[in-house]
N, CA, C and O atoms as a GROMACS GRO file, in nm:
protein
  492
    1SER      N    1   0.076  -0.118   0.004
    1SER     CA    2   0.014   0.020  -0.004
    1SER      C    3   0.103   0.122  -0.010
    1SER      O    4   0.220   0.115   0.028
    2SER      N    5   0.041   0.233  -0.064
    2SER     CA    6   0.123   0.334  -0.070
    2SER      C    7   0.028   0.467  -0.060
    2SER      O    8  -0.078   0.467  -0.123
    3ASN      N    9   0.066   0.576   0.015
    3ASN     CA   10   0.000   0.696   0.012
    3ASN      C   11   0.042   0.802  -0.071
    3ASN      O   12   0.009   0.920  -0.056
    4ASP      N   13   0.129   0.749  -0.176
    4ASP     CA   14   0.184   0.834  -0.272
    4ASP      C   15   0.081   0.856  -0.376
    4ASP      O   16   0.039   0.761  -0.440
    5LEU      N   17   0.046   0.955  -0.392
    5LEU     CA   18  -0.083   1.007  -0.497
    5LEU      C   19  -0.037   0.976  -0.644
    5LEU      O   20  -0.119   0.936  -0.727
    6PHE      N   21   0.103   0.996  -0.676
    6PHE     CA   22   0.143   0.966  -0.804
    6PHE      C   23   0.173   0.821  -0.835
    6PHE      O   24   0.212   0.788  -0.947
    7ASP      N   25   0.157   0.730  -0.734
    7ASP     CA   26   0.188   0.600  -0.764
    7ASP      C   27   0.063   0.531  -0.815
    7ASP      O   28  -0.036   0.540  -0.743
    8GLY      N   29   0.053   0.458  -0.938
    8GLY     CA   30  -0.062   0.394  -0.988
    8GLY      C   31  -0.115   0.283  -0.929
    8GLY      O   32  -0.044   0.219  -0.851
    9GLY      N   33  -0.254   0.241  -0.958
    9GLY     CA   34  -0.298   0.128  -0.898
    9GLY      C   35  -0.444   0.162  -0.841
    9GLY      O   36  -0.468   0.273  -0.796
   10ASP      N   37  -0.531   0.067  -0.846
   10ASP     CA   38  -0.659   0.074  -0.786
   10ASP      C   39  -0.658   0.041  -0.654
   10ASP      O   40  -0.756   0.081  -0.591
   11TYR      N   41  -0.568  -0.025  -0.589
   11TYR     CA   42  -0.586  -0.078  -0.446
   11TYR      C   43  -0.464  -0.042  -0.392
   11TYR      O   44  -0.399  -0.125  -0.329
   12LYS      N   45  -0.418   0.089  -0.409
   12LYS     CA   46  -0.288   0.135  -0.324
   12LYS      C   47  -0.314   0.177  -0.186
   12LYS      O   48  -0.218   0.190  -0.109
   13PHE      N   49  -0.422   0.198  -0.150
   13PHE     CA   50  -0.479   0.246  -0.002
   13PHE      C   51  -0.524   0.129   0.071
   13PHE      O   52  -0.543   0.140   0.192
   14ILE      N   53  -0.546   0.005   0.006
   14ILE     CA   54  -0.629  -0.101   0.067
   14ILE      C   55  -0.571  -0.154   0.221
   14ILE      O   56  -0.645  -0.189   0.313
   15PHE      N   57  -0.433  -0.152   0.226
   15PHE     CA   58  -0.383  -0.187   0.364
   15PHE      C   59  -0.297  -0.080   0.430
   15PHE      O   60  -0.198  -0.092   0.502
   16SER      N   61  -0.364   0.035   0.383
   16SER     CA   62  -0.304   0.150   0.454
   16SER      C   63  -0.312   0.170   0.609
   16SER      O   64  -0.233   0.231   0.681
   17GLN      N   65  -0.424   0.105   0.639
   17GLN     CA   66  -0.444   0.089   0.810
   17GLN      C   67  -0.412  -0.052   0.849
   17GLN      O   68  -0.468  -0.093   0.951
   18LEU      N   69  -0.336  -0.130   0.789
   18LEU     CA   70  -0.305  -0.255   0.846
   18LEU      C   71  -0.247  -0.269   0.966
   18LEU      O   72  -0.272  -0.366   1.037
   19ASP      N   73  -0.159  -0.168   1.004
   19ASP     CA   74  -0.100  -0.170   1.139
   19ASP      C   75  -0.183  -0.135   1.254
   19ASP      O   76  -0.143  -0.149   1.370
   20ARG      N   77  -0.308  -0.087   1.221
   20ARG     CA   78  -0.409  -0.087   1.338
   20ARG      C   79  -0.456  -0.218   1.388
   20ARG      O   80  -0.509  -0.229   1.499
   21LEU      N   81  -0.436  -0.330   1.296
   21LEU     CA   82  -0.486  -0.462   1.351
   21LEU      C   83  -0.390  -0.526   1.471
   21LEU      O   84  -0.267  -0.530   1.468
   22GLU      N   85  -0.462  -0.568   1.562
   22GLU     CA   86  -0.410  -0.622   1.689
   22GLU      C   87  -0.407  -0.786   1.680
   22GLU      O   88  -0.480  -0.843   1.599
   23VAL      N   89  -0.334  -0.847   1.752
   23VAL     CA   90  -0.347  -0.990   1.798
   23VAL      C   91  -0.491  -1.002   1.862
   23VAL      O   92  -0.530  -0.927   1.952
   24GLY      N   93  -0.564  -1.101   1.807
   24GLY     CA   94  -0.704  -1.115   1.867
   24GLY      C   95  -0.804  -1.076   1.753
   24GLY      O   96  -0.898  -1.148   1.721
   25ASP      N   97  -0.776  -0.952   1.692
   25ASP     CA   98  -0.886  -0.907   1.584
   25ASP      C   99  -0.915  -1.004   1.466
   25ASP      O  100  -0.830  -1.083   1.425
   26SER      N  101  -1.032  -0.993   1.418
   26SER     CA  102  -1.092  -1.076   1.329
   26SER      C  103  -1.078  -1.017   1.180
   26SER      O  104  -1.085  -0.896   1.156
   27ILE      N  105  -1.060  -1.102   1.095
   27ILE     CA  106  -1.059  -1.059   0.950
   27ILE      C  107  -1.149  -1.147   0.884
   27ILE      O  108  -1.160  -1.265   0.917
   28TYR      N  109  -1.226  -1.086   0.775
   28TYR     CA  110  -1.331  -1.164   0.722
   28TYR      C  111  -1.279  -1.143   0.558
   28TYR      O  112  -1.241  -1.035   0.512
   29ALA      N  113  -1.286  -1.258   0.490
   29ALA     CA  114  -1.284  -1.266   0.333
   29ALA      C  115  -1.372  -1.349   0.298
   29ALA      O  116  -1.386  -1.460   0.350
   30ASP      N  117  -1.452  -1.294   0.188
   30ASP     CA  118  -1.550  -1.356   0.113
   30ASP      C  119  -1.492  -1.435  -0.020
   30ASP      O  120  -1.415  -1.377  -0.096
   31TYR      N  121  -1.526  -1.544  -0.038
   31TYR     CA  122  -1.456  -1.629  -0.160
   31TYR      C  123  -1.542  -1.717  -0.217
   31TYR      O  124  -1.560  -1.818  -0.150
   32LYS      N  125  -1.606  -1.710  -0.329
   32LYS     CA  126  -1.688  -1.791  -0.390
   32LYS      C  127  -1.807  -1.820  -0.307
   32LYS      O  128  -1.844  -1.938  -0.304
   33GLY      N  129  -1.873  -1.728  -0.238
   33GLY     CA  130  -1.985  -1.728  -0.188
   33GLY      C  131  -1.974  -1.775  -0.046
   33GLY      O  132  -2.081  -1.794   0.011
   34THR      N  133  -1.870  -1.796   0.017
   34THR     CA  134  -1.838  -1.837   0.140
   34THR      C  135  -1.747  -1.728   0.226
   34THR      O  136  -1.638  -1.682   0.190
   35ARG      N  137  -1.817  -1.701   0.346
   35ARG     CA  138  -1.729  -1.618   0.430
   35ARG      C  139  -1.632  -1.697   0.502
   35ARG      O  140  -1.663  -1.802   0.557
   36TYR      N  141  -1.501  -1.642   0.503
   36TYR     CA  142  -1.389  -1.705   0.589
   36TYR      C  143  -1.372  -1.622   0.697
   36TYR      O  144  -1.376  -1.502   0.672
   37THR      N  145  -1.353  -1.660   0.830
   37THR     CA  146  -1.314  -1.591   0.932
   37THR      C  147  -1.163  -1.610   0.982
   37THR      O  148  -1.121  -1.726   0.979
   38TYR      N  149  -1.096  -1.534   1.018
   38TYR     CA  150  -0.954  -1.537   1.059
   38TYR      C  151  -0.938  -1.452   1.169
   38TYR      O  152  -0.993  -1.343   1.180
   39ILE      N  153  -0.847  -1.512   1.265
   39ILE     CA  154  -0.822  -1.439   1.391
   39ILE      C  155  -0.665  -1.403   1.374
   39ILE      O  156  -0.586  -1.488   1.333
   40VAL      N  157  -0.626  -1.268   1.409
   40VAL     CA  158  -0.491  -1.246   1.387
   40VAL      C  159  -0.413  -1.296   1.502
   40VAL      O  160  -0.465  -1.272   1.611
   41TYR      N  161  -0.309  -1.355   1.505
   41TYR     CA  162  -0.237  -1.424   1.591
   41TYR      C  163  -0.077  -1.362   1.594
   41TYR      O  164  -0.007  -1.391   1.691
   42LYS      N  165  -0.027  -1.285   1.496
   42LYS     CA  166   0.111  -1.236   1.513
   42LYS      C  167   0.124  -1.112   1.407
   42LYS      O  168   0.066  -1.109   1.298
   43LYS      N  169   0.197  -1.024   1.449
   43LYS     CA  170   0.241  -0.899   1.380
   43LYS      C  171   0.379  -0.897   1.371
   43LYS      O  172   0.440  -0.927   1.473
   44GLU      N  173   0.450  -0.864   1.258
   44GLU     CA  174   0.586  -0.849   1.259
   44GLU      C  175   0.627  -0.760   1.150
   44GLU      O  176   0.568  -0.768   1.042
   45VAL      N  177   0.727  -0.671   1.169
   45VAL     CA  178   0.797  -0.589   1.074
   45VAL      C  179   0.914  -0.659   1.047
   45VAL      O  180   0.976  -0.715   1.137
   46VAL      N  181   0.954  -0.660   0.914
   46VAL     CA  182   1.087  -0.726   0.860
   46VAL      C  183   1.153  -0.660   0.756
   46VAL      O  184   1.088  -0.580   0.688
   47GLN      N  185   1.272  -0.681   0.730
   47GLN     CA  186   1.334  -0.618   0.613
   47GLN      C  187   1.285  -0.661   0.477
   47GLN      O  188   1.253  -0.780   0.468
   48PRO      N  189   1.275  -0.592   0.379
   48PRO     CA  190   1.226  -0.641   0.240
   48PRO      C  191   1.293  -0.779   0.202
   48PRO      O  192   1.224  -0.860   0.140
   49THR      N  193   1.431  -0.812   0.237
   49THR     CA  194   1.506  -0.920   0.196
   49THR      C  195   1.479  -1.024   0.277
   49THR      O  196   1.534  -1.130   0.245
   50ASP      N  197   1.396  -1.026   0.389
   50ASP     CA  198   1.359  -1.131   0.485
   50ASP      C  199   1.250  -1.220   0.447
   50ASP      O  200   1.145  -1.227   0.511
   51VAL      N  201   1.279  -1.294   0.330
   51VAL     CA  202   1.172  -1.368   0.276
   51VAL      C  203   1.129  -1.497   0.368
   51VAL      O  204   1.014  -1.540   0.368
   52SER      N  205   1.227  -1.547   0.438
   52SER     CA  206   1.214  -1.654   0.542
   52SER      C  207   1.098  -1.610   0.636
   52SER      O  208   1.031  -1.700   0.687
   53ALA      N  209   1.064  -1.464   0.667
   53ALA     CA  210   0.963  -1.440   0.759
   53ALA      C  211   0.816  -1.496   0.702
   53ALA      O  212   0.722  -1.511   0.780
   54LEU      N  213   0.805  -1.520   0.590
   54LEU     CA  214   0.674  -1.547   0.526
   54LEU      C  215   0.650  -1.691   0.542
   54LEU      O  216   0.535  -1.729   0.524
   55VAL      N  217   0.746  -1.787   0.575
   55VAL     CA  218   0.738  -1.923   0.577
   55VAL      C  219   0.728  -1.973   0.740
   55VAL      O  220   0.826  -1.970   0.815
   56LEU      N  221   0.608  -2.014   0.776
   56LEU     CA  222   0.588  -2.054   0.904
   56LEU      C  223   0.511  -2.190   0.906
   56LEU      O  224   0.424  -2.218   0.824
   57PRO      N  225   0.556  -2.279   1.018
   57PRO     CA  226   0.511  -2.395   1.025
   57PRO      C  227   0.361  -2.392   1.073
   57PRO      O  228   0.332  -2.327   1.174
   58ASN      N  229   0.269  -2.458   1.004
   58ASN     CA  230   0.150  -2.452   1.061
   58ASN      C  231   0.069  -2.577   1.008
   58ASN      O  232   0.100  -2.646   0.911
   59ASP      N  233  -0.026  -2.590   1.078
   59ASP     CA  234  -0.120  -2.726   1.037
   59ASP      C  235  -0.260  -2.685   1.016
   59ASP      O  236  -0.348  -2.770   1.025
   60LYS      N  237  -0.289  -2.557   0.987
   60LYS     CA  238  -0.427  -2.530   0.948
   60LYS      C  239  -0.415  -2.396   0.866
   60LYS      O  240  -0.316  -2.324   0.882
   61PRO      N  241  -0.512  -2.364   0.781
   61PRO     CA  242  -0.502  -2.242   0.701
   61PRO      C  243  -0.456  -2.111   0.768
   61PRO      O  244  -0.496  -2.072   0.878
   62VAL      N  245  -0.373  -2.050   0.693
   62VAL     CA  246  -0.341  -1.923   0.760
   62VAL      C  247  -0.345  -1.816   0.635
   62VAL      O  248  -0.310  -1.844   0.521
   63MET      N  249  -0.395  -1.686   0.680
   63MET     CA  250  -0.365  -1.568   0.593
   63MET      C  251  -0.250  -1.492   0.628
   63MET      O  252  -0.213  -1.473   0.744
   64THR      N  253  -0.196  -1.451   0.530
   64THR     CA  254  -0.085  -1.355   0.552
   64THR      C  255  -0.102  -1.222   0.491
   64THR      O  256  -0.097  -1.215   0.368
   65LEU      N  257  -0.120  -1.122   0.557
   65LEU     CA  258  -0.117  -0.984   0.475
   65LEU      C  259   0.006  -0.914   0.495
   65LEU      O  260   0.064  -0.919   0.603
   66LEU      N  261   0.054  -0.844   0.388
   66LEU     CA  262   0.173  -0.755   0.403
   66LEU      C  263   0.144  -0.645   0.330
   66LEU      O  264   0.076  -0.641   0.227
   67THR      N  265   0.207  -0.535   0.398
   67THR     CA  266   0.219  -0.393   0.319
   67THR      C  267   0.360  -0.339   0.356
   67THR      O  268   0.428  -0.393   0.445
   68CYS      N  269   0.401  -0.232   0.285
   68CYS     CA  270   0.517  -0.163   0.320
   68CYS      C  271   0.499  -0.072   0.441
   68CYS      O  272   0.386  -0.027   0.460
   69THR      N  273   0.598  -0.040   0.524
   69THR     CA  274   0.599   0.035   0.626
   69THR      C  275   0.734   0.110   0.652
   69THR      O  276   0.840   0.058   0.617
   70PRO      N  277   0.731   0.223   0.710
   70PRO     CA  278   0.611   0.328   0.729
   70PRO      C  279   0.540   0.348   0.579
   70PRO      O  280   0.591   0.335   0.468
   71LEU      N  281   0.421   0.377   0.612
   71LEU     CA  282   0.326   0.404   0.497
   71LEU      C  283   0.402   0.497   0.394
   71LEU      O  284   0.471   0.592   0.434
   72GLY      N  285   0.389   0.473   0.288
   72GLY     CA  286   0.454   0.559   0.179
   72GLY      C  287   0.594   0.526   0.139
   72GLY      O  288   0.647   0.575   0.039
   73THR      N  289   0.655   0.438   0.225
   73THR     CA  290   0.781   0.401   0.182
   73THR      C  291   0.778   0.261   0.148
   73THR      O  292   0.681   0.186   0.154
   74ALA      N  293   0.915   0.231   0.106
   74ALA     CA  294   0.930   0.073   0.074
   74ALA      C  295   1.057   0.029   0.181
   74ALA      O  296   1.117  -0.075   0.155
   75ILE      N  297   1.093   0.100   0.291
   75ILE     CA  298   1.176   0.065   0.382
   75ILE      C  299   1.176  -0.071   0.472
   75ILE      O  300   1.274  -0.130   0.517
   76ASN      N  301   1.046  -0.100   0.485
   76ASN     CA  302   1.037  -0.235   0.589
   76ASN      C  303   0.898  -0.311   0.530
   76ASN      O  304   0.825  -0.246   0.455
   77ARG      N  305   0.873  -0.408   0.556
   77ARG     CA  306   0.734  -0.499   0.542
   77ARG      C  307   0.672  -0.521   0.693
   77ARG      O  308   0.734  -0.558   0.793
   78LEU      N  309   0.545  -0.492   0.681
   78LEU     CA  310   0.450  -0.520   0.792
   78LEU      C  311   0.386  -0.660   0.751
   78LEU      O  312   0.321  -0.672   0.647
   79LEU      N  313   0.407  -0.757   0.829
   79LEU     CA  314   0.350  -0.879   0.807
   79LEU      C  315   0.231  -0.918   0.919
   79LEU      O  316   0.258  -0.919   1.039
   80VAL      N  317   0.100  -0.951   0.872
   80VAL     CA  318  -0.001  -0.975   0.973
   80VAL      C  319  -0.048  -1.124   0.925
   80VAL      O  320  -0.091  -1.152   0.813
   81PHE      N  321  -0.033  -1.209   1.028
   81PHE     CA  322  -0.052  -1.359   1.035
   81PHE      C  323  -0.191  -1.382   1.087
   81PHE      O  324  -0.216  -1.332   1.196
   82ALA      N  325  -0.284  -1.448   1.025
   82ALA     CA  326  -0.412  -1.484   1.097
   82ALA      C  327  -0.445  -1.608   1.069
   82ALA      O  328  -0.417  -1.649   0.956
   83SER      N  329  -0.509  -1.692   1.158
   83SER     CA  330  -0.544  -1.843   1.136
   83SER      C  331  -0.708  -1.852   1.107
   83SER      O  332  -0.790  -1.785   1.170
   84GLN      N  333  -0.738  -1.932   1.016
   84GLN     CA  334  -0.866  -1.965   1.005
   84GLN      C  335  -0.937  -2.029   1.099
   84GLN      O  336  -0.904  -2.140   1.140
   85VAL      N  337  -1.055  -1.957   1.147
   85VAL     CA  338  -1.152  -2.034   1.233
   85VAL      C  339  -1.281  -2.058   1.199
   85VAL      O  340  -1.354  -2.125   1.272
   86SER      N  341  -1.320  -2.005   1.087
   86SER     CA  342  -1.444  -2.023   1.016
   86SER      C  343  -1.454  -2.026   0.869
   86SER      O  344  -1.385  -1.940   0.814
   87PRO      N  345  -1.516  -2.097   0.798
   87PRO     CA  346  -1.554  -2.242   0.836
   87PRO      C  347  -1.453  -2.322   0.906
   87PRO      O  348  -1.335  -2.284   0.913
   88ASP      N  349  -1.499  -2.437   0.962
   88ASP     CA  350  -1.419  -2.536   1.036
   88ASP      C  351  -1.297  -2.559   0.941
   88ASP      O  352  -1.311  -2.620   0.834
   89PRO      N  353  -1.164  -2.503   0.990
   89PRO     CA  354  -1.045  -2.545   0.916
   89PRO      C  355  -1.017  -2.691   0.897
   89PRO      O  356  -0.944  -2.726   0.804
   90LYS      N  357  -1.069  -2.781   0.979
   90LYS     CA  358  -1.054  -2.926   0.959
   90LYS      C  359  -1.084  -2.964   0.820
   90LYS      O  360  -1.013  -3.044   0.758
   91GLY      N  361  -1.187  -2.910   0.772
   91GLY     CA  362  -1.235  -2.959   0.645
   91GLY      C  363  -1.147  -2.894   0.515
   91GLY      O  364  -1.164  -2.932   0.400
   92ALA      N  365  -1.056  -2.796   0.551
   92ALA     CA  366  -0.972  -2.739   0.431
   92ALA      C  367  -0.880  -2.840   0.373
   92ALA      O  368  -0.839  -2.932   0.443
   93THR      N  369  -0.846  -2.827   0.257
   93THR     CA  370  -0.759  -2.933   0.182
   93THR      C  371  -0.643  -2.848   0.139
   93THR      O  372  -0.650  -2.725   0.130
   94ASN      N  373  -0.542  -2.916   0.115
   94ASN     CA  374  -0.404  -2.857   0.058
   94ASN      C  375  -0.425  -2.823  -0.080
   94ASN      O  376  -0.513  -2.869  -0.152
   95SER      N  377  -0.332  -2.733  -0.114
   95SER     CA  378  -0.354  -2.698  -0.276
   95SER      C  379  -0.299  -2.801  -0.348
   95SER      O  380  -0.198  -2.862  -0.312
   96THR      N  381  -0.386  -2.831  -0.486
   96THR     CA  382  -0.335  -2.935  -0.568
   96THR      C  383  -0.208  -2.894  -0.640
   96THR      O  384  -0.146  -2.982  -0.701
   97SER      N  385  -0.164  -2.773  -0.638
   97SER     CA  386  -0.060  -2.749  -0.718
   97SER      C  387   0.080  -2.799  -0.658
   97SER      O  388   0.111  -2.764  -0.544
   98SER      N  389   0.155  -2.868  -0.724
   98SER     CA  390   0.284  -2.924  -0.681
   98SER      C  391   0.404  -2.852  -0.733
   98SER      O  392   0.517  -2.881  -0.696
   99ALA      N  393   0.378  -2.759  -0.821
   99ALA     CA  394   0.477  -2.685  -0.901
   99ALA      C  395   0.535  -2.605  -0.791
   99ALA      O  396   0.456  -2.548  -0.715
  100LYS      N  397   0.675  -2.590  -0.769
  100LYS     CA  398   0.746  -2.493  -0.687
  100LYS      C  399   0.780  -2.366  -0.770
  100LYS      O  400   0.837  -2.373  -0.879
  101THR      N  401   0.745  -2.257  -0.715
  101THR     CA  402   0.763  -2.118  -0.767
  101THR      C  403   0.887  -2.087  -0.717
  101THR      O  404   0.915  -2.120  -0.602
  102PRO      N  405   0.981  -2.016  -0.798
  102PRO     CA  406   1.106  -1.950  -0.739
  102PRO      C  407   1.057  -1.855  -0.646
  102PRO      O  408   0.958  -1.784  -0.666
  103GLN      N  409   1.144  -1.854  -0.520
  103GLN     CA  410   1.114  -1.758  -0.418
  103GLN      C  411   1.190  -1.621  -0.469
  103GLN      O  412   1.299  -1.628  -0.527
  104PRO      N  413   1.124  -1.499  -0.443
  104PRO     CA  414   1.180  -1.383  -0.487
  104PRO      C  415   1.291  -1.341  -0.370
  104PRO      O  416   1.282  -1.372  -0.251
  105ALA      N  417   1.390  -1.268  -0.427
  105ALA     CA  418   1.482  -1.220  -0.334
  105ALA      C  419   1.440  -1.122  -0.227
  105ALA      O  420   1.498  -1.114  -0.119
  106THR      N  421   1.330  -1.044  -0.263
  106THR     CA  422   1.282  -0.967  -0.157
  106THR      C  423   1.115  -0.977  -0.152
  106THR      O  424   1.048  -1.018  -0.246
  107ILE      N  425   1.070  -0.938  -0.046
  107ILE     CA  426   0.930  -0.945  -0.044
  107ILE      C  427   0.881  -0.826  -0.117
  107ILE      O  428   0.935  -0.716  -0.112
  108PRO      N  429   0.771  -0.857  -0.189
  108PRO     CA  430   0.717  -0.760  -0.298
  108PRO      C  431   0.690  -0.603  -0.227
  108PRO      O  432   0.645  -0.587  -0.114
  109GLY      N  433   0.719  -0.519  -0.299
  109GLY     CA  434   0.684  -0.371  -0.255
  109GLY      C  435   0.633  -0.292  -0.337
  109GLY      O  436   0.587  -0.339  -0.441
  110THR      N  437   0.628  -0.156  -0.314
  110THR     CA  438   0.557  -0.075  -0.411
  110THR      C  439   0.634   0.008  -0.514
  110THR      O  440   0.755  -0.006  -0.504
  111GLN      N  441   0.594   0.085  -0.604
  111GLN     CA  442   0.682   0.165  -0.691
  111GLN      C  443   0.753   0.261  -0.605
  111GLN      O  444   0.713   0.266  -0.488
  112PRO      N  445   0.863   0.348  -0.644
  112PRO     CA  446   0.928   0.458  -0.560
  112PRO      C  447   0.822   0.531  -0.523
  112PRO      O  448   0.719   0.548  -0.588
  113THR      N  449   0.849   0.575  -0.410
  113THR     CA  450   0.764   0.706  -0.345
  113THR      C  451   0.793   0.824  -0.425
  113THR      O  452   0.885   0.823  -0.507
  114LEU      N  453   0.721   0.924  -0.405
  114LEU     CA  454   0.739   1.049  -0.444
  114LEU      C  455   0.874   1.116  -0.405
  114LEU      O  456   0.934   1.184  -0.488
  115LEU      N  457   0.922   1.095  -0.278
  115LEU     CA  458   1.039   1.135  -0.238
  115LEU      C  459   1.158   1.072  -0.306
  115LEU      O  460   1.258   1.136  -0.336
  116GLU      N  461   1.143   0.950  -0.328
  116GLU     CA  462   1.254   0.847  -0.383
  116GLU      C  463   1.293   0.894  -0.509
  116GLU      O  464   1.407   0.899  -0.556
  117ARG      N  465   1.159   0.936  -0.572
  117ARG     CA  466   1.158   0.966  -0.728
  117ARG      C  467   1.239   1.109  -0.748
  117ARG      O  468   1.306   1.132  -0.849
  118LEU      N  469   1.225   1.193  -0.648
  118LEU     CA  470   1.267   1.335  -0.640
  118LEU      C  471   1.439   1.341  -0.582
  118LEU      O  472   1.525   1.416  -0.628
  119PHE      N  473   1.459   1.239  -0.470
  119PHE     CA  474   1.562   1.251  -0.425
  119PHE      C  475   1.661   1.126  -0.443
  119PHE      O  476   1.779   1.135  -0.411
  120GLY      N  477   1.605   1.011  -0.497
  120GLY     CA  478   1.673   0.902  -0.538
  120GLY      C  479   1.641   0.782  -0.443
  120GLY      O  480   1.574   0.813  -0.344
  121ALA      N  481   1.668   0.679  -0.453
  121ALA     CA  482   1.626   0.545  -0.388
  121ALA      C  483   1.647   0.554  -0.248
  121ALA      O  484   1.565   0.523  -0.162
  122ASN      N  485   1.785   0.605  -0.227
  122ASN     CA  486   1.802   0.608  -0.072
  122ASN      C  487   1.755   0.718   0.014
  122ASN      O  488   1.800   0.739   0.127
  123GLY      N  489   1.659   0.792  -0.046
  123GLY     CA  490   1.592   0.913   0.012
  123GLY      C  491   1.702   1.018   0.034
  123GLY      O  492   1.674   1.128   0.081
   0.00000   0.00000   0.00000
């Protein structure tokens, strides 16, 4: 998410308040006519190169939300992890895809901010 007005994209503000989520908060996601409920269990700020932070051992469905932080920069990544509680996660199945996708060197970010565009990538 970016608060940079000059950055393109229809959803650039969608996670602009992600930092307000707290452990224990509920997240709802509607998919194919089913409402899924997740409970936040962990928040973490990591470097963009710390892709290992996205790999967590778990035995039930987990939603991971991420955004750049501080807002309007690409300095760090805020990760919010939430466990599925409804519908009953015991009925969930693993993905049928067995293809391994190459892991990126950095956690995805945004386009350069206005300040980065004016003064360079290092601000």
